[in-house]
N, C-alpha and C positions, 0 to 999 in steps of 0.2 A: 488092495495095495495101491497107493497113490503114486502118480508119476512125479519123480523128483523135479524141482524147479530148475536145476542146472540142465536137465534134458531139454526143457522148453527154450531156455536161453541159447543153448547150443544149436537147436533146430532153427531158431531165427537167424543165427549167424551163418549157418550152412546154406540155408535157402534164401539168401539175401535178395536175389533177383526176383524170384517168384513172390516173395513178400512185398517187395517194392512195387511190383506190377499190380498186385492185389490192392495195395493202398492207393496207388495212383488211379486205378479203375474206380474205386469207391469215391475218391475225391472228384473224379470227373463226373460221375453220376450225380453227386451232390451239387456240383457247380452248375450242371445243366438244369437240374431241378430248380435251383435258386434263380437262374436267369429266366426260365420259363415263368415262374411264379411272379417275378418282378415285371415281366412283360404283361401278364394278365392283370396285375394290380394297376399298372400304368394305363392300360387300355380301359379298365373299369373306371378309373378316376377321370380319364378324358371324356368318356361317354357321359358320366354323371354330372360333370361340371362344365360342359360346353353346351352351346345352344341356349334356347330359351323355352320355358314351359309354355309360352304363349304360341309357339310355332308348331304346326302339325304338317305332316305329309300324308296325303291320301293316295293310296295305291289301289289299283283294280283288284278284285277278288282273285286269288290264286297266283298273283305275281309277287316275286320276292324283290328283285332290284327295281329301282326307279326307271331304268331304261327299258325294262320289259313290261311296264305298266302303261295302260292307255285308258282314258275316260272319254266318253263322248262329250261334245260341247254342251248339250243340254244337261248332262249329269253334273258337269263342272259349274254351270250356272245355277243349278238347284242347290249345290253345296254352299255357294256363296251366301245364301240367304238363310242358313241355319241360325238358330238362336246363339250358338256358341261362337260364331264368327264376329269378331269385333268390327265396328264401323268407324269411319272417320267423322269429322264434325258435320259434314253435309249428308251423312247417311249412306255413303258408298261403302261396300264391304271391303275390308283390308285383306283381300284374297287375290292370289295371282296364279292362274294356270300356267304351268311351265312345260317346256319341251326339252327333254334331256336326250341327247343323241351322242353317239360315238362315231367318229368318222376316221377314215384312214388318210393320212397326209404324209407326203414325203418330207423327211427331215433334211437339214442342210448336208448331212453326211450321205444322203441318197437312200437310206432305208425307210421303210414304211412304219409309221408309228400311229397308235391310237390317240385320238384327241377327243376329250370330252367337251361338248358344247352344250350350254344351257341357255334357253331363251325364256325370258320372263317379262312381265309387264312392269312399268315403273313403280307401281305400288309394292312390288316385291323388294325394292331397295329401301323401303321405309324403315327407319331405325327406332321409331317410337312404339 
């Protein structure tokens, strides 16, 4: 025996608040999903289309962030003369060892804020 259609319509009218809350909850879930997927797509686009294929960052084994990585000076000098490193017209490698640090400084409002500071050689500013 089938449930009559008028029973379903009457049930929707009697339970208006719970039906509206269910619909609103479903709409909220869909909206959050769309926003998250848009952020993921935007981040993927930014990562793929920014920077240059000719730039590399070398990190020490086992370190994830740049600030947690350190190479010895002789390791850095050895990396400069690998075949994959481009050289300028006079044969100098276009490589710059960098120092990335985070320091605590007081802001004008009096609170302490992290400040990222990066030191590099002038060759690091080369645009060619």
